[in-house]
Residue, then its C-alpha position, 0 to 999 in steps of 0.5 A: m774869531h769864534t761865535p759863542v755858539q761856535t766856541l760851546m760847539l767845540g767844547i761839546v765836540g772836545f769833551l766827547a772826544t776826550a770821553t771817548l778816548v777815556g772810555r776805550l782806554i778804560r774798557w781796554r784796561v779793564g776788559a770787555d766784560s765789565a758791564v759798567v765800563n760798557n754801559l759807559v762807552q754805549r752812553i758816550d756813543a749815543w751822545w755822539a748821535m744825539v749832538a749830531v741830531a742837535v747841533p745842525c738844528v740849533l745852528l739852522g735856527p729857532h724854527a728848526t729847534t722848535i720843530l726838533y722839541a716838538a718831535l721829542s715831546a712827542l716821542a716823550l709823551r708817547e713813552f710815558l703814556a705807553q708805560a701809564a697803563l691808559h684806560p680805553a675811555d682815555r683815548p679821546a683825551v689822548a688824541a686831543a693831547f697828541a693832535i691838538g695840545l702839542p702842535l698848538q703849544y709848540a705854534l705858540v712857541w714858533v710865533g713867540w706868543y709869550g702871553l698865550f704859550a705860558i698859560f695855554l697848556p696849564v691853564y686850557g689844556c688841563f681843563v679840556l683834557a679833563a672834559v674830553t676824558t668825560v666823554g668815555q663816561d667811565c668813573d673808574r679811577f677817573l681822577e687818577r687817569v685825568a691827573r696822570l694824563q695831565f702830568g704827562v702832557m706838563t712834563c713832556v710838552y709844557g716843560l719841554s717847550h720851554a727850552a725852545a721857547l729860549a729863542m723868543l727872549e729879547i736879551p739886550g747884546s744877544r743875538p736873535g734866537n739865543a742860540a748860545l744861550l740854549v746850548w749853554f742851558l743844555l750843556v750844563a744841564q746834560l753835563s750835570d747828569v753825565l757828572q753826577y753819573i760818572c762821580g757817582k760810580l767813582f766815588g758813590r757811597r751814600a745813596v740820597a734816595p735809596v728807594l726811589s733812585p738806588n744809583k743817585t748818591w750824595e757823592g755824585l750829586v755834590g760831585g757832578g753837580a760842583l763840575a757842572c757848575a764850574v763849566g757853567m761858570a767858565l763858559h759865562g762868556c756865552t751868556p748874558f751872565a756874569a760869572w756868579q750869575a752863570g754859577a747861580f743858574a748852573l746850580l738852579l739847573v743841577v738842583a731842578g734837574f736832580f729833582g726832575g729825574l728823582v721824580l720820573s724815577a719814582i713814577k717809573r718804580s710806581v709802575g714797575v719799569k726800569d726805563w721809559g723806552s730803549s730808543i737811545p741805547g745806554h740811556g733807556g728812552v728819550l724821556d730818561r734823557l730829557d727828565s732834568i730838561a722838562f723840570s729845569a727848563p721852565i724855571f730857567f726860561h721864566l728866570v731869565r725872562f724876568w730878570f734879563a730880557n726886554 
């Protein structure tokens, strides 16, 4: 008898194995010169590597997951700030974000201190970062510089930390650590991105936001989002949700994740870059892969806590 986590893990491996086979067959039929097909195969291969890192951390428990997300937040924030054209006077504030803000946020996740975890960065962190930025005594674009750093910290650290923080929720009937809930959340959120990409490539005709993200189409959004919701509902038995509740949460993740990608795409275009980095072949940087998680995790966490947790 498989546990919910094992069921979800087997489903992920099965999906990736199928996608790998289909990708290879398409490349064999179309030829190795197709940039789109090669990118698809490259993305699938990268997913194997990402799953190989994430699965052991989830299985090892909440503390390992917290360490993983702290590392991902650090990488994502580094990518964000590397493209943000930081002013030399911002160095003390950047150092404070990495050396104090990030580790303290995840320390609060580690000990399960919800009250301070929820307000530490939005309240204290934002004010302290602004205060530290004054150390350089440089007024040039001061508001813009502070806002840029604050947004980076809120997205890359505060937003992502809510995925790891799912472990602190005490949900009746769920196992301590809520590993199955975390895997369900990540599966639906990431599958939504993948399926929107595939549906967009196959059927996409009308761009949702041609200026901000020309590759995002209505066909991809509706088709991929509907399929992700269907998967979320089918796997509701691995969660504390009824089928309709799982579908509603999945729809929420699709919408929040879509706008997360759109907002980060707008920022990339404003600074003149295509991707946040190149660390994940076929995907770009860490932040390119986690933009939807950063936006959807806080909403999902607080709604689950309000409606389902003790």
